[in-house]
MARRO-875354 format. One record per residue (C-alpha): residue in three letters; x, y, z. Coordinates in steps of 0.5 Angstrom, whole numbers, plus 500, padded with zeros to 3 digits. Layout:
% MARRO-875354
AlaXYZ;...
This chain:
% MARRO-875354
Met838215779;Val834219774;Pro837226773;Ser834232776;Leu831237771;His837242772;Asp842236771;Arg839234765;Thr839241762;Met846242763;Gln848236759;His849238752;Pro848232747;Met853234742;Ala858232746;Ala856225746;Asn857225738;Lys851220738;Ile843221737;Arg839216741;Thr833219742;Ile829224738;Leu823227740;Val818230735;Gly813236737;Ile807236733;Ala803242733;Glu797239729;Pro796231730;Glu790231725;Glu794234719;Arg795228714;Leu802230712;Gln807231717;Pro814233714;Ala817233721;Val815226723;Glu818224716;Arg824227717;Ala825225724;Ala823218722;Ala828217717;Leu834220722;Ala831215727;Leu832209722;Ala838211719;Leu841212726;Arg837207730;Ala835212735;Glu828211739;Leu823216736;Ile818220741;Leu811223738;Phe809229743;His803233743;Ala801239748;Ala794239747;Phe790246750;Glu784249747;Pro782256751;Tyr775254750;Leu776248755;Ser780251760;Gly775254764;Arg780259768;Pro780262772;Phe773261776;Phe769256771;Asp773250771;Ser768244772;Ala768236772;Arg764237765;Leu770241762;Ala775236765;Lys771230762;Ser771234755;Arg779235756;Gly780228757;Glu776226751;Leu780231747;Val787228749;Ala784221748;Ala782223741;Arg789226739;Leu793220743;Ala789216738;Leu792219732;Leu799219734;Gln798212736;Lys796210729;Arg802214726;Cys806210731;Lys804203729;Gln805205722;Leu812207724;Gln813201728;Gly811197722;Arg817200718;Gly822198724;Ile823204728;Val822204735;Ala817209736;Arg812211742;Cys808217743;Ala805222749;Val799227749;Val799232755;Trp794238757;Glu799243758;Glu801250756;Pro805254754;Ala806248748;Tyr814250748;Ala815249755;Ala811242755;Val816240749;Leu822242752;Arg820239759;Ala818232755;Ala825233752;Ile828233758;Arg824228762;Asp826223756;Asp833225755;Ala832227748;Asp838228744;Leu834232738;Ile828236738;Val824236731;Ile819241730;Gly815243723;Thr813249720;His806251720;Arg802251713;Pro802257709;Arg797261705;Ala798259697;Asn805261694;Arg808263701;Thr814260705;Pro812256711;Ile811260717;Leu814260724;Lys810262730;Gln811264737;Asn812257740;Asp817256735;Trp821262736;Glu821260744;Leu823253742;Met829256739;Arg831261745;Tyr830256750;Ala832249748;Ser838246751;Arg838241746;Pro839241738;Leu833243735;Leu831241728;Ile826245724;Val823242718;Arg821246713;Gly821242707;Thr814238705;Gly818232702;Ser825229701;Lys827232694;Arg832236697;Ser839232697;Gly844237698;Pro849238704;Val848240711;Val852247712;Ala855249718;Ala855257719;Leu861258723;Asp864264725;Pro872263727;Ser873271728;His867271734;Val865278732;Asn858276733;Asp858275740;Lys858267739;Pro862263744;Ala868260741;Ala866253743;Leu860254739;Asp863253733;Ala865246734;Glu858244737;Leu856247730;Ala860242726;Lys859236730;Gly851238729;Ala852238722;His856232722;Met851228726;Leu845230722;Ala849229715;Ala850222718;Gly843220719;Leu841224712;Asn847221708;Ala849228706;Glu855231705;Val858237710;His860243708;Ala862249712;Val861257711;His864263713;Cys862270710;Ile867276711;Ala864283711;Asn867289708;Ser867292715;Ala872286717;Tyr877290713;Pro881297715;Leu878303713;Gly880305706;Pro879301699;Ile880294700;Thr885291696;Val885284692;Lys891282697;Gln887284703;Arg882279701;His886273699;Ala890274706;Ala883275710;Lys880268706;Arg887264707;Glu886266715;Ala879264715;Arg880258712;Glu886256717;Arg881258722;Leu876253720;Asp880248718;Ala882248726;Ile875248728;Leu873242724;Ala879238726;Arg878240734;Ala871237732;Gly873231729;Val869233723;Asp871232715;Ala868237711;Arg867236704;Lys867243702;Ile869250706;His866256703;Val869263705;Leu865268702;Asp865276701;Gly859280703;Leu854280709;Val852273711;Glu845275710;Glu846277703;Val851272700;Leu849266704;Pro842265702;Glu845265695;Leu850260696;Leu845255700;Glu840256694;Lys846254689;Ile848248692;His841246694;Ala843245701;His838241705;Thr840244712;Leu843250715;Val846249722;Leu846256726;Gly848258733;Ala844262737;Leu847269740;Ser848271747;Arg845277750;Arg847277758;Trp841281760;Leu836276758;Gln835269761;Gly835265755;Phe838266748;Val835271742;Phe837271735;Gly840278732;Asn838281726;Thr843277722;Ala840270724;Glu833272724;Arg834275716;Leu837268715;Ile831265717;Tyr827269713;Glu831269707;Thr832261707;Ser828255705;Cys832249707;Asp831246714;Leu834249720;Leu838246726;Ile839251732;Val845249736;Lys847252743;Pro854252746;Pro856247752;Gly853248758;Phe847252756;Lys841253761;Ala835257761;Lys830258766;Leu823255763;Pro817258765;Arg812254769;Ile807249766;Arg800251767;Arg796244768;Gln789243769;Pro785236771;Ile783232766;Glu778226766;Met780220761;Pro774216758;Ala774209760;Pro777204755;Arg772201750;Ala770194752;Arg772189747;Arg766186743;Ala765178744;Gly768174740;Arg774179739;
């Protein structure tokens, strides 16, 4: 029996401690360089996971909405879908030649982020991978609205690939908050540690854990060296307990003084971190999760890959998918003698 959309949304992949299916959301199939596909392929090969290349095609000039749809537009949409599917099929064939179990799918749906999330649910993906968009010269790769919506609504771990190659060989760093002062559920820290462990296994990388203690965590008045030592000792003990519960052996634990958005980017640069593992912040009056100012600043101030993880039991009401009829072109007849 195939689980319903609601049932699958309630499942949490980190609990299984195994990545079996990876879905890559590809925004621009015609781009020659696809860092997200390459990162996902490396993970799939290392973890023996299935790889799915997915693209949600939609062009406003072919929508014909609301009153001008036609058979001609349906045919044009089908031709566009077929062309982009051919691009993904070619890339799939290359991946299969490297020993990766890979398949692909293209749909005509919008919004794109909802199409990606529903595809992940249908295929029971354990990890969603996306890439950033090409920046202008000498600028950091950018995130667009669909990327932010994926971060907000994805119930499965979301890996955002921001590098253009495999030069980064540093650790996977889990940003933990054992004090839970930032409105994070306590169980989320264990999921972050598990996520870091599973990703590091696929990347053949070390796992590091980090926690930052801001001055606001101390009583009013001058902060003494003794107080700082005591706070760091307590934080380290809590981090050790979180990692033990998660069954994760971190190569190094960093306890830093200062605001997380200021000191963590410096650490990540210093140790050449490959990926930062972050949890989303809960806001009860929103249907989904949002990122607070701290997490947003971290995203903008760092250049390594990001793994976004939600707490167990997270569910979000996805927006309705808008579809239109498409007419796929007829298969080309094979030439005689072939």
